[in-house]
C-alpha positions in Angstrom: -4.8 -5.1 8.0 -5.8 -2.8 4.9 -5.1 0.1 6.7 -1.4 -1.9 7.3 -1.1 -2.9 3.9 -1.8 0.8 2.3 0.5 2.6 5.1 3.3 0.4 4.2 2.5 1.2 0.3 2.5 5.0 0.8 5.6 4.7 3.1 7.4 2.6 0.5 6.3 5.0 -2.4 7.3 8.0 -0.5 10.7 6.0 0.8 11.5 5.6 -3.5 11.7 9.3 -3.5 14.8 9.8 -1.5 16.4 5.9 -3.2 18.1 6.2 -6.5 16.6 4.2 -8.9 17.9 0.6 -10.2 20.9 1.4 -13.1 19.3 -0.7 -15.5 15.4 0.7 -15.3 16.4 4.4 -14.2 13.3 7.0 -14.0 9.9 5.6 -15.5 6.9 8.0 -17.0 8.5 10.9 -17.6 11.6 11.2 -15.4 9.8 11.2 -12.0 8.4 7.6 -11.2 10.7 4.6 -10.4 9.9 0.9 -10.6 10.0 0.8 -6.5 6.8 3.4 -6.5 5.1 1.4 -9.4 5.1 -1.8 -7.5 4.2 0.0 -4.5 1.0 1.4 -6.1 -1.0 -2.1 -6.0 0.2 -2.6 -2.1 -2.1 1.0 -1.8 -5.1 -0.6 -3.8 -4.9 -3.8 -2.1 -5.3 -2.1 1.2 -8.1 0.3 0.2 -9.5 -2.5 -1.5 -9.8 -4.1 1.7 -10.7 -1.3 4.2 -13.8 -1.3 1.5 -14.6 -4.3 1.8 -14.7 -4.9 5.5 -16.7 -1.7 6.0 -19.2 -3.0 2.9 -19.5 -6.4 5.0 -20.6 -4.6 8.2 -20.0 -7.5 10.5 -20.7 -7.0 14.1 -17.7 -7.4 16.0 -17.8 -10.6 18.3 -16.6 -10.2 21.5 -15.3 -13.2 23.6 -14.9 -12.7 27.2 -12.8 -15.4 29.4 -15.0 -15.3 32.9 
């Protein structure tokens, strides 16, 4: 799940370079970053946090077999 959330945030951040920014907001932070890119950054951070949390727990996988 962490990889998906982080990947989605990264792809969304990159797509915002192609998209025209909202007329009422324009570019932010030095004329380079849009609001969509700023809103994508928490997704990347949340995905990274989920990955770190999952690796830190280090629980073994349970295997369920239907025999």
